[in-house]
C-alpha positions in Angstrom: -16.0 -20.0 -10.3 -15.8 -18.5 -13.8 -15.3 -15.1 -12.2 -11.9 -16.0 -10.6 -13.0 -14.6 -7.3 -10.7 -16.9 -5.3 -7.7 -15.7 -7.2 -8.5 -12.1 -6.4 -9.3 -12.7 -2.8 -6.2 -14.8 -2.3 -3.9 -11.8 -3.1 -4.9 -9.8 0.0 -5.0 -13.0 2.1 -1.5 -13.7 1.1 -0.4 -10.1 1.8 -1.6 -10.4 5.4 -0.5 -14.0 6.0 2.8 -14.2 4.1 3.8 -10.5 3.6 3.7 -10.6 -0.2 2.7 -7.0 -0.9 3.8 -6.6 -4.5 3.9 -9.9 -6.2 1.4 -12.5 -5.0 0.5 -16.1 -6.1 -2.7 -17.8 -6.9 -4.1 -20.7 -4.7 -2.3 -23.1 -7.0 1.0 -21.3 -6.5 1.1 -19.7 -10.0 2.1 -16.0 -10.3 -0.9 -13.6 -9.7 -1.4 -11.7 -12.9 -3.0 -8.5 -11.7 -1.3 -5.5 -10.1 -1.9 -5.4 -6.3 -3.9 -2.2 -5.6 -7.3 -3.8 -4.9 -5.5 -6.4 -2.8 -3.9 -3.5 -0.8 -7.4 -2.1 -0.2 -8.8 -5.4 1.0 -5.8 -5.9 3.3 -6.3 -2.5 4.8 -10.0 -3.1 5.3 -9.2 -6.5 7.0 -6.9 -4.7 9.4 -9.8 -2.4 10.3 -12.7 -4.8 10.3 -11.0 -8.2 11.0 -13.5 -9.7 8.6 -12.4 -11.2 5.3 -15.9 -11.3 3.8 -16.2 -7.5 4.4 -12.6 -6.8 3.2 -13.0 -8.8 0.0 -16.4 -7.5 -1.0 -16.5 -3.9 0.2 -14.2 -2.4 -2.4 -16.6 -3.3 -5.3 -19.7 -2.2 -3.3 -18.2 1.1 -2.4 -17.1 1.7 -6.0 -20.6 1.0 -7.2 -22.0 3.4 -4.6 -19.5 6.1 -5.7 -20.4 5.7 -9.4 -24.1 5.9 -8.6 -23.6 9.2 -6.6 -21.3 10.8 -9.3 -23.6 9.7 -12.1 -26.8 11.0 -10.5 -25.1 14.3 -9.6 -23.6 14.9 -13.0 -26.7 13.9 -15.0 -29.0 16.0 -12.7 -26.9 19.2 -12.9 -26.5 18.9 -16.7 -29.8 17.5 -17.9 -32.3 17.8 -15.0 -33.5 15.7 -12.1 -35.6 13.3 -14.3 -32.6 12.5 -16.5 -30.5 12.0 -13.4 -33.0 9.5 -11.9 -33.1 7.6 -15.2 -29.3 7.5 -15.4 -29.1 6.2 -11.9 -31.8 3.6 -12.5 -30.0 2.5 -15.7 -26.8 2.0 -13.8 -28.3 0.2 -10.8 -31.0 -1.9 -12.6 -29.3 -4.0 -15.2 -27.8 -7.5 -15.3 -24.2 -6.4 -14.8 -24.0 -3.8 -12.1 -25.7 -5.7 -9.2 -23.7 -8.8 -9.9 -20.3 -7.1 -10.1 -21.0 -4.9 -7.1 -21.1 -8.0 -4.9 -18.3 -10.1 -6.4 -14.6 -10.2 -5.3 -13.4 -8.7 -8.6 -11.5 -5.6 -9.9 -14.1 -4.7 -12.5 -16.1 -2.2 -10.4 -13.1 -0.3 -8.9 -11.6 -0.1 -12.5 -15.0 1.2 -13.8 -15.0 3.9 -11.1 -11.5 5.2 -12.0 -12.3 5.2 -15.8 -15.6 7.0 -15.1 -13.8 9.6 -13.1 -11.3 10.3 -15.9 -14.1 10.4 -18.5 -16.2 12.6 -16.3 -13.4 15.1 -15.8 -12.9 15.3 -19.6 -16.7 15.7 -20.0 -16.7 18.6 -17.5 -13.8 20.3 -19.2 -15.6 20.1 -22.6 -18.9 21.2 -21.1 -17.5 24.2 -19.3 -15.0 24.9 -22.1 -12.1 25.2 -19.7 -8.5 24.8 -20.7 -6.5 22.0 -19.1 -4.5 23.3 -16.2 -1.4 21.6 -14.5 -3.6 20.6 -11.6 -6.0 18.8 -14.0 -3.2 16.9 -15.5 -2.0 15.8 -12.1 -5.5 14.5 -11.4 -5.5 12.6 -14.7 -2.0 11.1 -13.9 -3.1 10.0 -10.4 -6.3 8.4 -11.8 -4.4 6.7 -14.6 -1.8 5.4 -12.2 -4.6 3.9 -10.0 -6.1 2.3 -13.0 -2.8 0.8 -14.0 -2.3 -0.6 -10.6 -5.7 -2.2 -10.7 -5.7 -3.9 -14.0 -2.9 -2.6 -16.2 -3.0 -0.7 -19.5 -6.5 -1.9 -20.4 -7.6 1.6 -19.3 -6.2 2.9 -22.6 -8.7 0.8 -24.6 -11.6 2.4 -22.8 -10.5 6.0 -23.2 -7.9 6.7 -25.9 -10.1 5.6 -28.9 -12.9 7.9 -27.8 -10.4 10.8 -27.2 -9.0 10.3 -30.7 -12.5 10.4 -32.3 -13.4 13.5 -30.4 -10.2 15.3 -31.3 -10.9 14.7 -35.0 -14.0 16.8 -34.5 -12.4 19.3 -32.2 -9.6 20.0 -34.7 -12.0 20.2 -37.6 -12.3 23.9 -37.4 -13.8 26.7 -35.4 -17.4 26.5 -34.2 -19.7 28.2 -31.7 -18.8 27.3 -28.1 -21.6 26.0 -26.0 -21.4 26.9 -22.3 -23.6 26.6 -19.3 -26.3 29.2 -18.8 -27.7 29.3 -15.3 -30.7 31.4 -16.5 -32.4 28.2 -17.7 -32.7 28.4 -21.5 -30.6 28.3 -24.6 -29.9 31.1 -27.1 -29.2 30.1 -30.6 -29.7 26.9 -32.6 -26.6 24.8 -32.0 -27.9 22.9 -29.0 -31.3 22.6 -27.3 -32.1 23.5 -23.8 -31.1 20.7 -21.3 -33.1 20.2 -18.2 -32.8 22.7 -15.4 -29.6 24.2 -16.8 -29.8 25.5 -20.4 -27.0 26.3 -22.8 -26.1 29.4 -24.6 -23.9 30.3 -27.6 -20.7 32.1 -26.7 -18.0 33.5 -28.9 -16.9 31.6 -32.0 -13.6 29.8 -31.3 -12.0 26.4 -31.6 -13.8 23.7 -29.6 -12.0 22.7 -26.4 -10.4 19.3 -26.8 -10.5 16.2 -24.7 -6.8 15.6 -24.7 -5.0 16.5 -21.4 -1.6 16.1 -22.8 1.0 13.3 -23.2 2.8 13.2 -19.9 0.0 11.8 -17.6 -0.4 8.8 -19.9 3.4 8.2 -20.3 4.2 8.8 -16.6 1.4 6.4 -15.4 2.6 3.8 -17.8 6.0 4.3 -16.4 4.8 3.5 -12.9 3.2 0.3 -14.2 6.3 -0.7 -16.0 8.3 -0.3 -12.8 6.1 -3.0 -11.3 6.4 -5.2 -14.4 10.2 -4.8 -14.4 10.4 -5.6 -10.7 8.4 -8.7 -11.3 10.6 -9.9 -14.2 13.7 -9.4 -12.1 12.6 -10.7 -8.7 9.6 -13.0 -9.3 10.3 -16.4 -10.9 7.8 -17.1 -13.7 6.5 -13.6 -13.9 7.6 -13.0 -17.5 6.0 -16.1 -18.8 2.8 -16.0 -16.7 2.1 -12.2 -16.7 3.8 -10.7 -19.7 3.5 -13.4 -22.3 0.5 -15.4 -21.2 -1.8 -12.8 -19.5 -0.9 -9.7 -21.6 0.4 -10.8 -25.0 -1.8 -13.9 -25.0 -4.9 -11.6 -25.0 -4.0 -10.6 -28.6 -3.6 -14.1 -29.9 -6.1 -16.9 -30.5 -4.2 -19.9 -29.0 -4.0 -19.3 -25.2 -7.2 -17.6 -24.1 -10.6 -18.4 -25.4 -11.1 -16.2 -28.5 -14.5 -14.8 -29.4 -15.9 -13.3 -32.6 -15.6 -9.6 -33.3 -19.3 -8.9 -32.6 -19.2 -10.7 -29.3 -19.7 -7.7 -27.0 -22.4 -5.9 -28.9 -25.3 -8.4 -28.5 -24.2 -9.2 -24.9 -24.2 -5.5 -24.1 -27.6 -5.0 -25.6 -28.9 -7.9 -23.5 -27.2 -7.2 -20.2 -28.1 -3.4 -20.4 -31.7 -4.1 -21.4 -34.3 -2.5 -21.3 -32.2 0.7 -21.2 -30.3 -0.2 -24.4 -33.6 -0.6 -26.2 -34.7 2.8 -24.8 -31.5 4.5 -26.1 -32.0 3.0 -29.5 -35.7 4.1 -29.6 -34.9 7.7 -28.6 -32.2 7.9 -31.3 -34.5 6.5 -34.0 -37.3 9.0 -33.1 -34.9 11.9 -32.8 -33.6 11.1 -36.3 -37.1 10.7 -37.7 -38.0 14.1 -36.3 -35.0 15.5 -38.3 -36.2 13.6 -41.4 -33.2 11.2 -41.1 -30.6 13.8 -41.7 -27.8 12.2 -39.7 -25.3 15.0 -40.5 -27.7 17.6 -39.1 -28.1 15.5 -36.0 -24.4 15.5 -35.4 -24.1 19.2 -36.0 -26.8 19.9 -33.5 -25.2 17.6 -30.9 -23.5 19.4 -28.1 -19.8 18.8 -27.6 -20.3 17.1 -24.2 -22.8 14.7 -25.7 -20.5 14.0 -28.6 -17.8 13.1 -26.1 -20.1 10.6 -24.4 -20.8 9.0 -27.7 -17.1 8.8 -28.6 -16.3 7.5 -25.2 -18.9 4.7 -25.4 -18.3 3.7 -29.0 -14.5 4.0 -28.8 -14.4 1.6 -25.9 -16.7 -0.9 -27.6 -14.7 -1.0 -30.8 -11.3 -1.2 -29.0 -12.5 -4.1 -26.7 -14.1 -5.9 -29.7 -10.8 -5.9 -31.5 -9.1 -7.9 -28.7 -9.6 -11.6 -29.5 -9.8 -12.6 -25.8 -13.3 -11.6 -24.5 -15.5 -12.1 -21.5 -18.8 -10.3 -20.8 -17.8 -8.6 -17.5 -14.7 -6.9 -19.2 -17.0 -4.5 -21.0 -18.6 -3.2 -17.8 -16.6 0.1 -17.7 -18.7 1.2 -20.7 -22.0 1.0 -18.7 -21.5 4.3 -16.7 -20.9 6.5 -19.8 -23.8 4.8 -21.5 -26.0 5.8 -18.5 -24.8 9.4 -18.8 -25.4 9.3 -22.6 -29.0 8.2 -21.9 -29.4 11.2 -19.6 -28.1 13.4 -22.4 -30.7 11.9 -24.7 -33.5 12.6 -22.2 -32.2 16.2 -21.8 -32.0 16.8 -25.5 -35.8 16.3 -26.1 -36.7 18.9 -23.4 -38.0 21.5 -25.9 -40.0 19.0 -28.0 -43.1 18.6 -25.9 -44.7 15.8 -27.9 -41.5 13.7 -28.0 -40.7 14.6 -24.4 -44.0 13.1 -23.2 -43.5 10.0 -25.2 -40.0 9.5 -24.0 -41.0 10.0 -20.4 -43.6 7.3 -20.8 -41.0 5.0 -22.4 -38.7 5.7 -19.5 -41.3 4.8 -17.0 -42.0 1.5 -18.8 -38.2 0.8 -19.0 -37.9 1.5 -15.3 -40.7 -0.9 -14.4 -39.3 -3.6 -16.7 -35.8 -3.1 -15.3 -37.1 -3.6 -11.7 -38.9 -6.8 -12.8 -35.9 -8.1 -14.8 -33.2 -7.3 -12.3 -35.3 -8.2 -9.3 -36.3 -11.5 -10.8 -32.7 -12.3 -11.8 -31.5 -11.5 -8.2 -34.2 -13.5 -6.5 -33.7 -16.4 -8.9 -29.9 -16.4 -8.1 -30.6 -16.5 -4.4 -33.2 -19.3 -4.7 -31.1 -21.4 -7.0 -28.1 -20.8 -4.7 -29.9 -22.3 -1.7 -31.4 -25.1 -3.7 -28.1 -26.1 -5.3 -26.2 -25.8 -2.0 -23.9 -23.1 -3.2 -22.8 -22.5 0.4 -21.7 -26.1 0.9 -18.0 -25.3 1.1 -18.5 -22.3 3.3 -20.5 -24.3 5.9 -18.1 -27.2 5.7 -15.0 -25.0 6.2 -16.6 -23.1 9.0 -17.3 -26.4 10.9 -13.7 -27.6 10.2 -12.2 -24.4 11.6 -14.4 -24.6 14.7 -13.3 -28.2 15.4 -9.7 -27.4 14.7 -9.8 -24.4 17.2 -11.6 -26.5 19.8 -9.2 -29.5 19.6 -6.1 -27.4 18.7 -5.5 -29.5 15.6 -2.7 -29.0 13.1 -4.4 -29.5 9.8 -3.7 -29.1 6.0 -5.7 -29.2 2.8 -4.9 -31.8 0.2 -4.8 -30.5 -3.4 -8.3 -29.9 -4.7 -10.1 -28.3 -7.7 -11.9 -25.6 -5.6 -9.4 -22.8 -5.1 -11.8 -21.1 -2.7 -11.5 -24.0 -0.3 -8.1 -22.6 0.9 -9.7 -19.3 1.7 -12.6 -20.8 3.5 -10.2 -22.8 5.6 -7.9 -19.8 6.1 -4.8 -21.7 4.7 -2.2 -20.3 2.3 -1.3 -23.4 0.3 -2.5 -26.9 -0.7 -0.4 -29.9 0.3 0.3 -32.7 -2.1 -0.9 -36.2 -1.1 2.6 -37.7 -0.8 3.7 -34.9 1.5 0.5 -35.1 3.5 1.1 -38.8 4.1 4.7 -38.2 5.2 3.8 -35.3 7.5 0.9 -37.3 9.0 3.0 -40.4 9.7 5.7 -38.2 11.4 3.0 -36.9 13.8 3.1 -33.4 12.4 -0.6 -33.3 11.4 -3.8 -34.0 13.4 -6.3 -33.6 10.6 -6.6 -33.4 6.8 -9.2 -32.0 4.5 -9.3 -34.0 1.3 -11.5 -34.5 -1.8 -13.9 -37.5 -1.2 -12.5 -39.4 -4.2 -8.9 -39.2 -2.8 -9.9 -40.2 0.7 -9.8 -44.0 0.3 -6.2 -44.0 -1.1 -5.1 -41.7 1.6 -6.7 -43.7 4.4 -4.7 -46.8 3.4 -1.4 -44.9 3.9 -2.2 -42.8 7.0 -1.5 -44.5 10.4 -4.4 -44.4 12.8 -6.7 -42.3 10.5 -10.5 -42.1 10.7 -13.2 -40.3 8.8 -14.9 -37.6 10.7 -18.6 -37.1 10.5 -18.0 -33.7 8.9 -18.6 -33.8 5.2 -19.5 -31.2 2.6 -22.8 -31.4 0.8 -22.6 -32.0 -2.9 -23.4 -28.9 -5.0 -25.9 -29.8 -7.7 -24.0 -28.1 -10.6 -20.7 -29.7 -9.6 -21.3 -33.4 -9.2 -18.4 -35.3 -7.5 -16.9 -32.3 -5.7 -17.3 -33.4 -2.1 -14.8 -33.0 0.7 -14.2 -35.0 3.9 -12.3 -34.4 7.1 -9.8 -37.1 8.2 -8.7 -37.1 11.8 -6.7 -39.3 14.1 
């Protein structure tokens, strides 16, 4: 499908079947363009569970659960339980998270790693703690994991936000805001947040978000070792991965380019109604300050400003890349949820605004349940109606027949890359070779597209059509498959 699930699933399948642990291929025998870490996870899970469906889908689901737990805990400790519940609801009840949590993709694991890095920076800023060598090792480890999931795209989600925050951090001395367990704030720089307030400490330079150069350079070095190995030992790696997959993203000829504003309306739509709630809170907060934007930024706590820089920096950087797809912006969703929690916490002392925002939040929660629930139910209903499981059922029946009769079988080249995985094969076979192998007696059965079957049958000695045929999926007219046996 458009989410390239078959390509991602095929990497771990090939690791187990063919021992390709570092440089895999796609079902069409092109070079796989993503680093292998998520494939390693799926291969390990298959070794434990012996189920490919579990091995392929569990990494994204576990990553989504981990983000949910971390997000709720961070938001609740900083801004109160109500803000934590709202942040958790915003992450779980939108049109992106449930979908990507169930797909065979790298987006959710990447979002988890990026969120861990941003959350560590957020905690350092909030507690006004200096960066220790241990912290830099954590950053290096997380950046390396991100590099081995999807390459240097992690830079686009973090470095612009860090740069924006550093401009403020280096702008001069200011009062340091630190956690106060007594429950309320002292001073006028930042309001009381939830169950944990904030107090004004000594006046000194604001702690920065920059952990130093070496974690970024060293993690890039690990990624470059994988790239250099691919260039040296994997034919076609330079053209397919370096030039087409990486460099081609910055051009407008290879991948489908989209306009600069592409991500903003999609994010507002996919993250609704929470995106509308965030905008409404910001407008009423500015109105209560008589539209003094400068005063609003001055009153904003450093950790909230980091969340704003993190979110906007990633949006701007990803928008500047011509090649765009909606799911690629997903790592921005967790920081937006934490920023929403910060907005909820910032209105704690304004009783009139707090009551209004809590009502809005309740309405947003109800709408999100209806929207996300309706979307999910509709997907399931349409899936059954349109026979989305046609290939799964067909392949399962073919595998059962092959095991029962001890058939040697192959799959003739087809458009559906997932067909190989459903039939547990590692490669397609071209029609000419299929005919030759069949007539030599080396094959007992062939799975072929229905439109190719008549031409094959004329060349295959003693061939007959089996009763096993795939149903035609409504949205993909003409994609039917048949089983040819002796």
